[in-house]
N, C-alpha and C positions, 0 to 999 in steps of 0.2 A: 329333539335333534336340532331344531332351529336355535334353541337357547345355547347349546354347546358351540355352535358355529359363531355366535356373537361373542361369546367369552373367548374363544380362540382368537378371533380377529382382534378383539380388544387387547388381549394379552400380547399378541404379536405387535400391535401398534405401540404398546407400552415399551416393549423390548427395543423397538426401533428408536423411540424417543430417548430412552435411558442410555443406551450404548451408542447412540448416534450412528447406527448402521445405515447403510444405503441399500435401497431395494433395486439394485441394478440387475439386469438380466444377462449381461455378457461380461466376460473377463475384460474386454477392452473398455467397457463402460466403467468398471471398477478402477481400472488403471487411470482412465481419464479423470475420475473423481479424485484419486490420489494426487495426480499431477496438478490439477486445478487448485486443490487445497494448498499444496506446497508453494505454488506460484503466488497465490493470494497472500500467504504469510510473508513471503520474501518481499513482495511489492509493498505490503503494509509496513514492514520494517524499514525499507529504504526510503519510502515516502515520509515516514515519521522522522527518520534521521535527517533528511534534507530539510524538513520544516523546522526542526530544532536548529540546524545550522543557519537557516535564513533568520530565525529569531535572534540567534547569537550575533549575527552580523549587524542586524538592525540595532542591537543594544550597544554596540561598540561606538565610542565617541572619539577615538583617536584615528586619524586618517591613515597613518602608516600601518597600524594593525588591521584596519579594514581592507586596505589594499593587498595585504598578504593573504587574507582569508577569502577575498572575493573570487579569485580563480578557482579555488577548490569548490566553493558553493556553486559557481556557474557550471562547473563540470558535473556536479551532482545533479543539477537541474536538467542539463542536456542529456544525461544518461536516463533520467526518469522519462523524459520526453521521447527518447529513442525507443524505450521499452513500452511506450504507450501507457505508462502509469498516470502521467499527466499529459495534457494537450501541449503541442509544441508552442502554440501561441501563449499559453499560460507561462511556460518556461521563459519565453522571450520577454513577456511583460514583467515577470519577477526580476529577471536580470536587468532590465532597463530601469526599474524602480530602485533596485539596489545600487546600480551604478550612479544614478542621479543622487541618491542619498549620500554615497561616498563623496561625490563631488561637492556637496554642500558642507562637508566637514572641514574644519579649519586645521 
């Protein structure tokens, strides 16, 4: 009897790991897990997109092009800070560094 209990528990834990099931006890907990995962993926997407935009702006060597792109990147950083994906001071520091970079361009 003891052996069958271990096998069942082992099999159940394997199922949880294979199918990535969550062992929630309430419907609201399951919903919270779904919401959290959806938000995590969205935040990851927007953070990655913003980082790529910052890299693109840093690679630009023409001042006119950089000035056109800067407001869009600054807006993206502000939105990330507003949604608490990044800290507001980090967004501010990135914007300051980008603007000083643009000012050094000829």
